[in-house]
N, C-alpha and C positions, 0 to 999 in steps of 0.2 A: 717234614713229618706230618703237620696238620693238614696239608694239601693232599697228600696221599690217603690219609684216613677219610677225607671228604670226598674224594673221587671214588674210593672203594665203597663207601656207604651209598653213594649216588648209583653205582653200578648195581649193587645188591637190591636197592629199591626199585630200580628199573626192571631187573630180571623178575622180582617177585610180582610185580605189577603185570608184566607181560605173560607170565606163566599163569597167574590167577585168573586173568580175563579169558585166556584161552580155555582153561579148565572150566570156568563158569559157563562159557557157551557150550562146551561139549555136554556138560552136566545137564543143562536146560533141554537140549535136543533129546538126550536119553530119557529124562523125565517125561517129556511130550509123548514119546513113543510108548513108554510104559503105561501112561494114563490112557491112551488110545486102546491099548490092548486089555486094560482092566475093565471087566463088566461088574466086578464086585467093589462096593464102596469100602472106604476104610471103616465106617461104622458097622458094616456087615462082617467085615473080617475080624474086628475086635469082638463082636458078638459070638462069632464062631469060636474064637480061641478062648474066650471066657467060659463058654459051655464045656469046652473040653478040658480046660485047666483052671481050676478054681484059684482065685486070687486077684490081685490088682494089676491091671495092664499099665505098664510103665514106659512102653514105646511101641509104635507101629510105623513101619516103613515099607514103601513099595520098592522092590528091587528087581533085577533081572538075574534069574538063577536057572541053570540048565536051559537057557535059551528061551525063557518065557518069564512073564511078569508074575511075581510072587509077593504076597504080603507076608512080612515078617513081623509077627506080634510077640513082644516080650511081656511075660506075665510073671509077677513076683508073687510066689506062693507064701502061705502061712509059715512054712518051714524056713523062709528066708532065701530059697533058691529060685533063680530066674530060669524060666523055660521058654525057648524060643519055638513058636508055633509057626510052620510055613504054610500058607493058604494059596493055593492056585487062584490067581487074580481074575482069570476068565471064568472059572467054573465054581469057585467057593469051596471046593473040597480041600481037606487037610492033606497035604502032601507028606509032611513028617513033623516030628517034634524032637527037640534036643535040649538037654540041660546046658545052659550057659555057664561057662567056667568062671569063677569068681576071680576077677583080675586083682583085687585087693590081697587076696590070699597068696596069689602068685608073686606079686611085688614084695610082699612081706617075707616070703621064703627066700627071694633072691638076695634081699638085704642082709640076711643072717650069714 
């Protein structure tokens, strides 16, 4: 029994290592492409988002949306709500804004 557990654990570790290294390589390639496309820096994106939505910036991430590089900046407002501001990484213009749903509230409702 102990041998089967050891072999199973070894296979799981091997598969996780194999999958994570492939994912890491793919992620690096995507990030490199996004950075090449981005003419707007993270600091400029944060400044743009802060001017549009007052509050504290809690996260900024470069992503690919709708086939182009987009800065997604999350701003925590005084009301406690988080707003995502999507900024075109090539032009610096605001694409859209959306209220981020509160995951803790969702989890609390599911538990009841």
